[in-house]
C-alpha positions in Angstrom: 33.7 -22.7 21.2 30.0 -22.9 21.3 29.8 -19.1 21.9 32.1 -18.5 18.9 29.9 -20.7 16.7 26.8 -18.8 17.8 28.5 -15.5 17.3 29.6 -16.5 13.8 26.1 -17.7 12.9 24.6 -14.4 14.1 27.1 -12.5 12.0 26.2 -14.6 9.0 22.5 -13.9 9.5 23.3 -10.2 10.1 24.9 -10.1 6.6 21.7 -11.4 5.1 19.7 -8.9 7.1 21.9 -6.1 5.8 21.2 -7.2 2.2 17.5 -7.4 2.9 17.6 -4.0 4.7 19.4 -2.4 1.7 16.9 -3.9 -0.8 14.0 -2.7 1.4 15.4 0.8 1.6 15.9 1.0 -2.1 12.4 -0.3 -2.6 11.0 2.5 -0.4 12.9 5.1 -2.4 11.7 3.8 -5.7 8.1 3.4 -4.7 8.0 6.7 -2.9 9.5 8.6 -5.8 7.2 6.8 -8.3 4.2 8.6 -6.8 5.9 12.0 -7.5 7.0 11.1 -11.1 3.5 9.7 -11.9 1.9 12.8 -10.5 4.1 15.0 -12.7 3.0 12.9 -15.7 -0.7 13.2 -14.7 -0.4 16.9 -14.4 1.2 17.2 -17.8 -1.4 15.0 -19.4 -4.2 17.1 -17.8 -3.0 20.1 -19.8 -3.7 18.6 -23.2 -6.3 15.9 -22.5 -9.0 14.7 -20.1 -7.7 14.4 -16.6 -7.5 11.0 -15.0 -9.7 12.3 -12.1 -12.4 13.0 -14.7 -12.1 9.6 -16.3 -9.5 10.4 -19.0 -6.6 8.2 -20.1 -4.4 10.8 -21.7 -1.7 10.0 -19.1 -1.0 6.8 -21.2 0.7 9.1 -23.7 2.8 10.8 -21.1 6.5 9.6 -20.8 6.7 10.8 -17.1 3.8 8.6 -16.2 5.4 5.6 -17.7 8.7 6.5 -16.0 6.8 6.5 -12.7 5.3 3.1 -13.5 8.8 1.7 -14.3 10.1 3.2 -11.0 7.3 1.5 -9.1 7.9 -1.9 -10.7 11.6 -1.7 -9.9 10.7 -0.8 -6.3 8.3 -3.8 -6.1 10.9 -6.2 -7.5 13.4 -4.9 -4.9 10.8 -5.4 -2.2 10.1 -9.0 -3.2 13.8 -9.7 -3.4 14.3 -8.3 0.1 12.2 -11.2 1.5 14.7 -13.7 0.2 17.4 -12.3 2.5 15.6 -10.9 5.6 12.5 -11.9 7.6 9.2 -10.2 6.9 9.3 -8.6 10.4 12.2 -6.5 9.2 11.2 -5.9 5.5 7.5 -5.1 5.8 7.6 -2.2 8.2 10.3 -0.5 6.1 7.6 0.0 3.5 6.5 2.9 5.6 9.6 4.8 4.6 8.1 5.3 1.1 5.7 7.6 2.8 8.5 9.8 4.1 10.2 9.8 0.7 6.9 10.7 -1.1 6.1 13.5 1.4 9.6 15.0 1.2 9.7 14.9 -2.6 6.2 16.3 -2.9 7.2 19.2 -0.7 10.2 20.2 -2.8 9.2 19.0 -6.3 5.4 19.5 -6.4 5.2 22.3 -3.8 2.5 20.3 -1.9 2.8 21.5 1.7 1.8 19.2 4.5 0.2 20.8 7.6 1.9 20.2 10.9 -1.1 18.1 12.0 -0.7 16.2 8.7 2.9 15.4 9.7 1.6 14.1 13.0 -1.0 12.0 11.1 1.8 10.5 9.0 3.7 9.6 12.2 0.7 8.0 13.8 0.0 6.0 10.6 3.5 4.8 10.4 3.7 3.9 14.1 0.3 2.1 14.1 0.8 0.2 10.9 4.4 -0.8 12.0 3.0 -2.1 15.3 0.4 -4.2 13.5 2.9 -5.7 11.0 5.5 -6.5 13.7 3.0 -8.3 15.9 1.1 -10.0 13.1 1.4 -13.8 13.2 3.5 -15.8 10.8 1.9 -17.5 7.8 1.8 -21.2 7.4 4.2 -22.8 4.9 2.5 -23.3 1.5 4.2 -25.7 -1.0 1.7 -26.0 -3.9 -0.8 -24.0 -5.9 -3.5 -26.6 -5.0 -2.9 -26.0 -1.3 -3.4 -22.3 -1.8 -6.6 -23.0 -3.8 -7.9 -25.2 -0.9 -7.2 -22.3 1.5 -8.9 -19.7 -0.8 -12.0 -21.8 -1.2 -12.7 -22.3 2.5 -15.8 -20.5 3.8 -13.9 -17.7 5.7 -12.0 -16.4 2.8 -14.9 -16.9 0.4 -17.0 -14.6 2.6 -14.2 -12.0 2.8 -13.7 -12.1 -1.0 -17.5 -11.7 -1.6 -17.7 -8.7 0.8 -14.7 -7.0 -0.8 -16.1 -7.5 -4.3 -19.6 -6.2 -3.3 -18.2 -3.2 -1.4 -15.9 -2.3 -4.3 -18.8 -2.5 -6.8 -20.9 -0.3 -4.5 -18.1 2.3 -4.3 -17.5 2.3 -8.0 -21.2 2.5 -9.0 -22.7 4.6 -6.2 -20.0 6.6 -4.4 -17.4 7.3 -7.1 -19.6 9.6 -9.2 -20.8 11.5 -6.1 -17.9 11.6 -3.7 -14.8 10.5 -5.6 -13.7 14.1 -6.2 -14.1 15.2 -2.6 -13.4 12.1 -0.4 -10.1 10.3 -1.0 -11.3 7.3 1.0 -13.4 6.2 -2.0 -10.6 5.9 -4.5 -8.0 4.6 -1.9 -10.5 2.2 -0.5 -11.1 0.6 -3.9 -7.3 0.3 -4.4 -6.7 -1.1 -1.0 -9.4 -3.7 -1.0 -8.6 -5.0 -4.4 -4.9 -4.9 -3.4 -5.6 -7.4 -0.5 -6.9 -9.9 -3.1 -4.0 -9.2 -5.4 -1.4 -10.1 -2.8 -3.1 -13.4 -2.0 -3.2 -14.2 -5.8 0.4 -13.0 -6.3 1.5 -15.4 -3.5 -0.1 -18.3 -5.4 1.6 -17.2 -8.6 4.9 -16.9 -6.9 4.6 -20.5 -5.6 3.6 -21.6 -9.1 6.6 -20.0 -10.7 9.0 -21.4 -8.1 7.7 -24.9 -8.5 7.7 -24.6 -12.3 11.3 -23.5 -12.4 12.2 -26.4 -10.2 10.7 -28.8 -12.8 7.1 -29.2 -11.6 5.0 -27.3 -14.1 2.1 -25.7 -12.3 0.6 -23.9 -15.3 -1.1 -27.1 -16.4 -3.6 -26.5 -13.5 -6.7 -24.4 -14.0 -6.2 -22.9 -10.5 -2.9 -21.2 -11.6 -4.6 -19.5 -14.5 -7.5 -18.4 -12.3 -5.1 -16.7 -9.9 -3.4 -15.1 -13.0 -6.7 -13.6 -14.2 -7.5 -12.3 -10.7 -4.1 -10.6 -10.5 -4.6 -8.9 -13.9 -8.1 -7.7 -13.1 -7.2 -6.4 -9.6 -4.0 -4.7 -10.9 -5.9 -2.8 -13.6 -8.6 -1.7 -11.1 -5.9 -0.5 -8.6 -4.0 1.3 -11.3 -7.0 3.1 -12.6 -8.3 4.4 -9.3 -4.8 5.1 -7.9 -4.3 7.4 -10.8 -7.6 9.1 -10.1 -6.6 9.5 -6.5 -3.2 11.0 -7.3 -4.7 13.4 -9.9 -7.4 14.6 -7.4 -5.6 14.8 -4.1 -2.1 15.7 -2.8 0.5 13.0 -3.0 1.6 13.6 0.6 -1.8 12.5 1.8 -2.6 9.7 -0.6 0.7 7.9 -0.1 0.3 7.3 3.7 -3.4 6.6 3.6 -3.0 4.1 0.8 -0.1 2.4 2.6 -2.1 2.1 5.9 -5.3 0.8 4.3 -3.5 -1.6 2.0 -1.3 -3.0 4.7 -4.1 -3.4 7.2 -6.4 -5.1 4.7 -3.7 -7.4 3.4 -2.8 -8.5 6.9 -6.5 -9.1 7.6 -6.9 -11.1 4.4 -3.8 -13.2 5.2 -5.0 -13.9 8.7 -8.3 -15.2 7.3 -6.9 -17.2 4.4 -3.9 -18.8 6.3 -5.6 -18.9 9.7 -2.7 -17.1 11.4 -5.0 -15.8 14.1 -5.1 -19.2 15.8 -1.4 -18.8 16.9 -1.8 -15.4 18.6 -1.8 -14.7 22.3 -3.6 -12.0 24.2 -0.7 -9.5 24.2 -0.4 -9.7 20.4 -4.1 -9.1 20.0 -4.1 -6.1 22.3 -1.1 -4.6 20.6 -2.8 -5.0 17.2 -6.0 -3.3 18.5 -3.9 -0.4 19.7 -2.2 -0.2 16.3 -5.6 0.0 14.6 -6.7 2.8 16.9 -3.4 4.6 16.2 -4.0 4.2 12.4 -7.6 5.5 12.6 -6.3 8.6 14.5 -3.6 9.2 11.9 -6.0 8.7 9.0 -8.5 11.1 10.6 -5.8 13.8 11.0 -4.6 13.4 7.4 -8.1 13.6 6.0 -9.1 16.7 8.0 -5.9 18.6 7.2 -5.3 17.5 3.6 -5.7 21.0 2.2 -4.6 23.1 5.2 -0.9 23.0 4.3 -1.4 24.5 0.8 -4.1 27.0 1.9 -1.9 28.4 4.7 0.9 29.1 2.2 -1.2 30.5 -0.6 -4.0 32.4 1.0 -3.5 35.5 3.2 -5.4 35.7 6.4 -8.1 38.3 6.1 -10.4 39.4 8.9 -13.8 41.0 8.3 -14.8 44.1 10.2 -17.0 42.0 12.4 -14.2 39.6 13.2 -11.8 42.5 13.9 -14.3 44.1 16.3 -14.4 40.8 18.3 -10.6 40.8 18.4 
């Protein structure tokens, strides 16, 4: 009888996991395809206005761009809903599937070819980031906005936030004008770092909404509105520089690099804010370090081969007389 009850309980939990798995899969499809639809809108907008990569905002008048934004929002809603049914250890790694969706659609729709070493880079990024997410420690239970505020105002997270803001300002003021058009890490770095702060603030807002709907209004507190302002500012910055990245570089490269950097920084911010590192053992730490090395290797391959796929398909191989004589 005990075995039967355990089996029935496992089956019930498996049903919830299936729902969460389905929501996470649909989220990956929507988010992955949103990169492609937005890129189509950006390309169309660039034919009659100033390109986003050059500082223009003509894409705001392009229906395809807005369709891509709606698709991304639907994907994020599905992703948040998946956490209500399945544990984070199942849902979060599935976000890597959006990279595969984006790369496949970019190959067929945008004709953006990915070099074989770029494919290997994608695989390394997915394996490394999945390893980190799976072995990341669990967050502590948070039950009020004031509790989140107390955690966010402790010295460790204040230092992290200040470093992020300073680095982002330096990237925007010093590096974006010089290297933004040639080094994708500049744009993606801005999006990823601001994204880590966005997630922490969104978590606080989620708690506020949950408590408010249950009868305890959290919007009477100044802290709730502060987190709201942070979310709005960070989202606008992410949106602006993600558009610049998509308009300047190939989608098949931007998607995995953005996923890797965003996931890594978000986990790091969560570990600082919620002090999850205190519960880790040696094997978890070693596994996470290996994951970081794997991610760095994949990112390096993606960066070095970002244009090789298209050049090999569009440019004939021509040898000079000197080269031919050596052959």
